[in-house]
C-alpha positions as CSV (number, residue, x, y, z in Angstrom):
1,M,-0.2,0.0,-0.1
2,L,2.8,2.5,0.9
3,S,4.9,1.5,-2.0
4,T,1.9,2.1,-4.4
5,L,1.1,5.5,-2.6
6,I,4.9,6.6,-3.0
7,K,4.9,5.2,-6.8
8,E,1.7,7.5,-7.6
9,N,3.1,10.5,-5.8
10,F,6.5,10.0,-7.7
11,N,4.9,9.7,-11.3
12,F,2.7,12.7,-10.4
13,L,5.9,14.7,-9.5
14,Q,7.6,13.3,-12.7
15,S,4.7,14.4,-14.9
16,L,4.2,17.8,-13.1
17,L,8.3,18.8,-13.9
18,K,7.7,17.9,-17.5
19,Q,5.1,20.3,-17.7
20,R,6.4,23.6,-19.7
21,L,5.1,26.0,-17.4
22,V,6.6,24.5,-14.4
23,K,9.9,23.9,-16.2
24,N,10.0,27.5,-17.2
25,S,9.1,28.5,-13.7
26,L,12.1,26.4,-12.4
27,Y,14.7,27.8,-15.0
28,T,13.2,31.6,-14.3
29,G,13.6,30.8,-10.4
30,L,17.3,29.6,-10.9
31,A,17.9,32.8,-13.0
32,L,16.2,35.1,-10.6
33,I,18.5,33.9,-7.7
34,F,21.6,35.5,-9.6
35,I,19.3,38.3,-10.6
36,G,18.7,39.0,-7.1
37,L,22.2,38.4,-5.8
38,I,23.6,41.0,-8.3
39,P,22.4,44.3,-6.8
40,F,22.6,42.9,-3.1
41,T,26.1,41.7,-3.6
42,F,27.1,44.8,-5.5
43,N,25.9,47.2,-2.7
44,F,27.1,45.0,0.0
45,L,30.8,44.8,-1.3
46,V,30.8,48.7,-2.1
47,G,29.4,49.5,1.3
48,R,31.6,47.4,3.1
49,T,34.6,48.5,1.0
50,F,34.3,52.2,0.2
51,G,31.5,53.1,2.4
52,A,28.3,54.7,2.2
53,K,29.4,58.0,0.2
54,I,31.0,56.1,-2.3
55,L,27.9,53.8,-2.7
56,G,25.7,56.7,-3.0
57,E,27.7,58.2,-5.6
58,I,27.7,55.3,-7.8
59,N,23.9,54.6,-7.2
60,V,23.0,58.3,-8.3
61,T,25.1,57.6,-11.8
62,L,23.2,54.1,-12.1
63,N,19.9,55.4,-11.1
64,F,20.0,58.2,-13.8
65,C,20.9,55.6,-16.5
66,L,18.2,53.6,-15.2
67,M,15.8,56.3,-15.8
68,I,16.7,56.5,-19.4
69,T,16.8,53.1,-20.2
70,I,13.2,52.1,-18.9
71,F,11.6,54.4,-21.5
72,I,13.2,52.5,-24.2
73,S,13.1,48.9,-22.7
74,N,9.6,49.3,-21.5
75,F,8.2,50.5,-24.9
76,F,9.9,48.0,-27.1
77,G,10.1,45.2,-24.6
78,S,6.9,45.0,-23.0
79,A,5.0,45.0,-26.4
80,G,7.6,43.0,-27.8
81,N,7.2,40.3,-25.0
82,K,3.4,40.3,-25.4
83,F,3.2,40.2,-29.3
84,L,5.9,37.6,-29.7
85,A,3.9,35.4,-27.6
86,E,1.0,36.1,-28.8
87,F,1.8,35.7,-32.7
88,R,3.4,32.4,-31.3
89,G,0.3,31.4,-29.9
90,R,-1.2,32.2,-33.5
91,E,1.7,30.2,-35.0
92,N,1.9,33.4,-37.2
93,L,5.4,33.4,-38.5
94,K,5.6,36.8,-40.7
95,N,4.1,39.0,-37.9
96,F,6.3,37.2,-35.5
97,I,9.7,38.4,-37.6
98,F,7.9,42.0,-38.0
99,T,7.7,42.2,-34.2
100,L,11.3,41.3,-33.8
101,K,12.2,43.7,-36.2
102,I,10.4,46.5,-34.3
103,I,12.0,45.6,-31.1
104,F,15.6,45.7,-32.3
105,L,15.6,48.4,-35.1
106,G,13.4,50.8,-33.2
107,S,15.5,50.6,-29.8
108,T,18.7,51.3,-31.7
109,S,17.4,54.1,-33.5
110,T,16.1,55.6,-30.1
111,L,19.4,54.8,-28.5
112,I,21.2,56.6,-31.2
113,I,19.0,60.0,-30.6
114,I,19.4,59.7,-26.8
115,N,23.4,59.6,-27.2
116,I,23.4,62.5,-29.2
117,I,21.3,64.4,-26.7
118,L,23.7,63.4,-23.7
119,L,26.9,64.0,-26.0
120,N,25.9,67.9,-26.6
121,W,24.4,68.2,-22.8
122,W,26.7,66.1,-20.8
123,E,28.2,69.2,-18.7
124,Y,24.5,70.2,-17.8
125,F,23.5,66.5,-16.9
126,S,26.8,65.9,-15.1
127,Q,26.8,68.9,-12.7
128,N,23.0,68.8,-12.0
129,F,23.0,65.0,-11.1
130,S,26.2,65.0,-9.3
131,M,28.0,62.7,-11.9
132,P,31.7,62.6,-12.7
133,K,32.3,64.4,-16.2
134,E,35.0,61.5,-17.0
135,S,31.8,58.9,-16.8
136,F,30.4,59.9,-20.2
137,T,31.5,57.1,-22.0
138,P,30.8,54.2,-19.2
139,V,27.4,56.1,-19.1
140,I,26.7,55.4,-22.7
141,L,27.8,52.2,-22.7
142,Y,25.9,51.4,-19.8
143,I,22.7,52.7,-21.3
144,F,23.0,50.9,-24.6
145,L,23.9,47.2,-22.8
146,R,21.4,47.6,-20.2
147,T,18.5,48.5,-22.7
148,M,19.7,45.3,-24.8
149,Y,19.7,43.1,-21.7
150,I,16.1,43.9,-20.8
151,L,15.0,43.7,-24.5
152,L,16.8,40.5,-25.0
153,R,15.6,39.2,-21.8
154,R,11.8,39.7,-22.8
155,T,12.4,38.6,-26.3
156,L,13.8,35.1,-25.2
157,Y,10.6,34.8,-22.9
158,G,8.3,35.7,-25.7
159,M,10.0,33.3,-28.0
160,D,9.8,30.6,-25.3
161,L,13.6,30.2,-24.9
162,V,13.7,30.2,-21.4
163,K,16.2,27.4,-20.8
164,N,18.6,29.5,-22.8
165,Y,18.0,32.6,-21.0
166,T,18.4,31.1,-17.6
167,F,22.0,29.9,-19.0
168,N,22.9,33.3,-20.4
169,E,21.7,35.1,-17.0
170,I,23.8,32.8,-15.0
171,V,27.1,33.0,-16.6
172,S,26.8,36.8,-17.0
173,A,25.8,37.0,-13.5
174,L,28.7,35.2,-12.4
175,F,31.1,37.5,-14.0
176,M,29.3,40.4,-12.5
177,I,29.8,38.9,-9.3
178,G,33.6,38.0,-9.7
179,S,34.3,41.5,-11.3
180,T,32.9,43.3,-8.7
181,A,34.7,41.1,-6.0
182,Y,37.9,42.1,-7.9
183,V,37.3,45.8,-7.9
184,C,36.7,45.9,-4.4
185,F,39.5,43.5,-3.2
186,Y,41.9,46.0,-5.2
187,S,39.9,49.1,-4.3
188,K,39.6,50.1,-8.0
189,E,36.8,52.6,-7.4
190,D,36.9,53.9,-11.1
191,L,36.2,50.6,-12.4
192,L,32.6,50.1,-10.4
193,L,30.4,51.1,-13.4
194,K,32.2,49.0,-15.7
195,T,31.5,45.9,-13.6
196,Y,27.9,46.0,-14.8
197,I,29.1,47.0,-18.4
198,L,31.3,43.8,-18.7
199,S,28.1,41.6,-17.5
200,Y,25.7,43.2,-19.9
201,L,28.0,42.6,-22.9
202,I,28.5,38.8,-22.3
203,F,24.7,38.7,-21.7
204,F,24.2,40.6,-25.0
205,L,26.5,38.1,-27.0
206,L,25.1,34.8,-25.5
207,C,21.5,35.8,-26.1
208,I,22.3,36.7,-29.8
209,Y,23.7,33.4,-30.4
210,S,20.8,31.6,-28.9
211,I,18.5,33.6,-31.1
212,L,20.3,32.9,-34.1
213,K,20.5,29.1,-33.0
214,N,16.9,28.7,-32.7
215,S,15.6,30.9,-35.4
216,K,15.2,27.7,-37.8
217,L,13.0,26.1,-35.2
218,F,10.6,29.1,-35.4
219,K,10.4,28.8,-39.4
220,T,9.3,25.2,-39.0
221,K,6.8,26.0,-36.1
222,L,4.9,28.9,-37.1
223,T,2.9,28.1,-40.2
224,A,-0.4,29.8,-40.2
225,D,-1.3,31.1,-43.5
226,F,-3.4,33.9,-41.8
227,D,-1.6,37.4,-41.4
228,I,-2.3,40.8,-39.9
229,S,-1.0,43.8,-41.9
230,K,2.2,45.1,-41.0
231,K,0.6,48.4,-40.5
232,Q,-2.1,47.0,-38.1
233,V,0.8,45.2,-35.9
234,F,2.9,48.3,-35.9
235,I,-0.5,50.1,-34.6
236,N,-1.3,47.6,-31.9
237,Y,2.3,47.2,-30.9
238,S,2.7,51.2,-30.4
239,K,-0.5,51.6,-28.4
240,Y,0.6,48.6,-26.1
241,G,3.9,50.0,-25.9
242,I,3.0,53.7,-24.9
243,L,0.4,52.5,-22.7
244,S,2.9,50.0,-21.0
245,M,5.9,52.6,-20.9
246,I,3.7,55.2,-19.4
247,G,2.7,53.2,-16.4
248,T,6.0,51.0,-15.9
249,V,8.0,54.0,-16.2
250,A,5.9,56.2,-13.6
251,S,5.8,52.8,-11.4
252,T,9.4,51.5,-11.5
253,G,10.8,55.3,-12.4
254,T,9.4,56.1,-8.7
255,G,12.1,53.9,-7.2
256,Y,14.9,55.4,-9.4
257,I,13.7,59.1,-8.9
258,S,13.5,58.4,-5.0
259,V,17.5,57.4,-5.0
260,I,18.1,60.6,-7.2
261,I,16.1,62.7,-5.1
262,T,17.9,61.7,-1.9
263,G,21.0,62.8,-3.6
264,L,19.7,66.4,-4.6
265,S,17.7,66.8,-1.5
266,L,20.2,65.2,1.3
267,D,23.8,63.8,0.4
268,H,25.3,60.5,-0.9
269,T,25.9,59.1,2.4
270,E,22.3,59.0,2.9
271,V,21.8,57.7,-0.7
272,G,24.2,54.9,0.0
273,I,22.0,54.1,3.3
274,Y,18.9,54.3,1.3
275,T,20.2,52.1,-1.8
276,A,21.3,49.5,1.0
277,A,17.7,49.2,2.3
278,L,16.4,48.8,-1.1
279,S,19.0,46.1,-2.2
280,V,17.7,44.1,0.7
281,V,14.1,44.8,-0.6
282,S,15.1,43.3,-4.0
283,I,15.6,40.0,-2.9
284,L,11.9,39.7,-1.6
285,M,10.8,40.2,-5.2
286,F,12.2,37.0,-6.2
287,F,9.0,35.2,-6.3
288,P,6.8,38.1,-7.8
289,K,9.6,38.3,-10.6
290,L,9.2,34.6,-11.2
291,F,5.4,34.7,-11.8
292,I,5.5,37.7,-13.9
293,Q,8.5,36.7,-16.3
294,V,6.9,33.1,-16.7
295,F,3.2,33.8,-16.8
296,L,2.6,37.2,-18.5
297,P,3.8,35.7,-21.8
298,E,1.7,32.8,-21.2
299,F,-1.1,34.7,-20.5
300,S,-0.4,36.6,-23.8
301,K,-0.4,33.4,-25.5
302,L,-3.7,32.1,-23.9
303,F,-5.4,35.2,-25.0
304,G,-4.2,34.9,-28.6
305,A,-5.4,31.4,-28.6
306,N,-8.9,32.6,-27.0
307,R,-8.4,30.3,-24.0
308,K,-9.8,32.6,-21.3
309,E,-10.8,29.7,-18.7
310,K,-7.2,28.6,-18.4
311,I,-5.9,32.0,-17.7
312,L,-8.4,32.5,-15.0
313,G,-7.4,28.7,-13.6
314,I,-3.8,29.8,-13.5
315,F,-4.4,33.1,-11.9
316,K,-6.8,31.5,-9.1
317,K,-4.1,29.0,-8.3
318,T,-1.4,31.3,-8.2
319,F,-2.7,34.2,-6.2
320,F,-3.0,32.3,-2.9
321,V,0.4,31.1,-3.0
322,I,1.8,34.6,-3.8
323,F,0.0,36.0,-0.7
324,L,1.1,33.3,1.4
325,L,4.7,33.7,0.6
326,S,4.7,37.6,0.7
327,T,3.1,37.4,4.3
328,I,5.8,35.1,5.7
329,L,8.8,36.9,4.1
330,C,7.7,40.4,4.7
331,S,6.8,39.9,8.2
332,G,10.4,37.9,8.6
333,L,12.2,40.8,7.3
334,F,10.4,43.6,9.2
335,F,11.5,41.8,12.7
336,I,15.4,41.4,11.6
337,S,15.9,44.6,9.7
338,E,18.5,46.0,12.1
339,V,20.3,42.5,12.0
340,V,20.4,42.4,8.0
341,L,21.7,46.0,7.6
342,S,24.2,45.8,10.0
343,F,26.3,43.3,7.9
344,F,26.7,46.2,5.3
345,G,28.4,48.0,8.0
346,N,27.7,49.8,11.4
347,V,26.5,53.3,9.6
348,F,24.1,51.3,7.7
349,I,22.0,50.3,10.8
350,E,20.5,53.9,10.6
351,G,18.6,52.5,7.6
352,A,16.5,50.1,9.5
353,T,13.7,52.4,10.2
354,V,13.7,53.4,6.3
355,L,13.6,49.6,5.6
356,K,10.7,48.9,7.8
357,I,8.8,52.0,6.3
358,I,9.4,50.3,2.6
359,I,8.3,46.8,3.4
360,P,4.6,47.0,3.6
361,S,4.6,48.4,-0.1
362,V,7.1,45.6,-1.2
363,F,4.1,43.4,0.5
364,I,1.4,44.9,-1.6
365,R,3.8,45.0,-4.7
366,M,4.5,41.3,-4.3
367,V,0.6,40.1,-3.9
368,S,-0.2,42.3,-7.0
369,I,2.0,40.6,-9.4
370,P,-0.4,38.1,-10.4
371,C,-3.3,41.0,-10.9
372,N,-0.7,42.8,-13.0
373,A,0.2,39.6,-15.3
374,F,-3.8,39.4,-15.8
375,L,-4.3,42.9,-16.7
376,S,-1.1,43.2,-19.2
377,G,-1.2,39.8,-20.5
378,T,-5.0,40.3,-21.7
379,K,-6.6,43.5,-22.8
380,Y,-6.7,45.4,-19.8
381,I,-3.2,47.0,-20.2
382,L,-4.7,50.5,-19.6
383,Y,-5.5,49.9,-16.0
384,P,-1.9,48.8,-14.4
385,N,-0.6,51.9,-16.2
386,I,-3.1,54.2,-14.8
387,G,-1.8,52.6,-11.3
388,G,1.6,53.5,-12.3
389,V,0.9,57.2,-13.0
390,I,-1.0,57.2,-9.4
391,I,2.2,55.7,-8.0
392,L,4.3,58.5,-9.2
393,I,2.0,61.5,-8.6
394,T,0.9,60.3,-5.1
395,S,4.9,59.7,-4.2
396,S,5.7,63.0,-5.6
397,L,3.2,65.0,-3.7
398,C,4.2,62.9,-0.4
399,W,8.1,63.7,-0.8
400,Y,7.1,67.5,-1.3
401,F,5.7,67.4,1.9
402,L,7.6,65.0,3.9
403,I,11.3,65.4,3.0
404,P,11.7,68.6,4.6
405,N,10.6,67.4,8.1
406,Y,11.5,63.9,7.9
407,N,14.4,63.8,5.6
408,L,15.5,60.2,4.6
409,N,12.3,58.7,6.4
410,G,10.4,60.9,4.3
411,V,11.7,59.7,1.3
412,A,11.1,56.1,2.2
413,A,7.4,57.2,3.3
414,G,6.7,59.2,-0.1
415,Y,7.7,55.8,-1.8
416,S,5.8,53.5,0.1
417,I,2.6,55.6,0.1
418,G,2.6,56.1,-3.6
419,I,2.9,52.2,-4.2
420,I,0.3,51.3,-1.7
421,V,-2.4,53.5,-3.2
422,G,-1.3,53.0,-6.9
423,V,-0.9,48.9,-6.8
424,G,-3.9,49.0,-4.6
425,Y,-6.0,50.7,-7.5
426,Q,-4.4,47.9,-9.9
427,I,-5.8,44.9,-7.7
428,I,-9.4,46.6,-7.2
429,M,-9.6,46.9,-11.0
430,T,-8.2,43.1,-11.5
431,F,-11.1,41.8,-9.4
432,S,-13.7,44.0,-11.1
433,K,-12.9,42.8,-14.4
434,M,-12.6,39.1,-13.9
435,N,-16.3,38.3,-14.8
436,S,-16.6,40.4,-17.7
437,F,-13.5,39.2,-19.1
438,I,-14.8,35.6,-19.1
439,N,-17.9,36.6,-20.9
440,S,-16.6,38.8,-23.3
441,K,-15.8,38.0,-27.1
């Protein structure tokens, strides 16, 4: 009896592991371990080696670059991820290839324009954002490679090449961790930004190889005769890209802006303390990122195949799991905030209150990930982006009133309040649209 039960459970587990979604989730989980390690390891090693001031200085430069890249990567990457998966679901090769061309030709042209602007206005940007004048070349390289890193990551998910992506991510992450350790060990402060550049360059080359290697496979699999006109694909792509960019830039950009505002309103030492707290929080986002990277393209594919019941089934099964994990992880971190930050150095313990203020916003962001995947992967892309705009507006207003009186805690409170309000709106809209979604044509 016992042996039969064990055998049945083993067979169930074996069949479960063979399912594509489960395998993709496992691959993504492995990749995200390394993604989560990079900002935490970088900030930890730099903070321990060079102190809070240098950590703050490099993060101001990084967040300046990230503010630029999120506009390009979210316009071309989010829409690209969705439509690659959708046309894969429709087995439509011509529109699939046309989407790839939009992603990479469009982003490259935009990057050239941005480089020209930075070249002509670099003195202005470097002075007003407290960046070294000699960092122009590394900044340009970082912006290009970071943008390509996000675009290629989303492209591989849209192409269902998750295993290839995972390998590429791990290899580039190991180079990143190794080069950061080298730079810190030999106290080469001027090479800090270049560790990211090296990592993204390796990822870029590996992903190009992965796409070229698998290109023939898609030509044999995507065989549908029906094509949507290129004009219509471009219009749909642009609409989705603009909406996604506005909301995601407003939402994700709020975190980057909070770092920049800390540097402008306070000083680089406090930026270092603040970014140390944010790097700890980034580890908590492991499970939400796992869900969004795997299930958003899956929702898009199922939506393209008109399998609405399957989408709702996946949503219901995962929402409770995400909620339970979020509760355990966030409450645990809340009580050991001082201990965790003490590993960065004694000065970073001052950020414990900042970390505790941010944790509630991390919890609601984690819980909302299935909602975001549902809205973005189907036809309700407008609502998560309205939520993103709400985050930015709410946070900006809070910063205006709170920073003069509460300094670093005011930055954290403004960031947290904005997310709670904006993401709360996204959750409400998700559940209000469930019934109409299943009944719509």
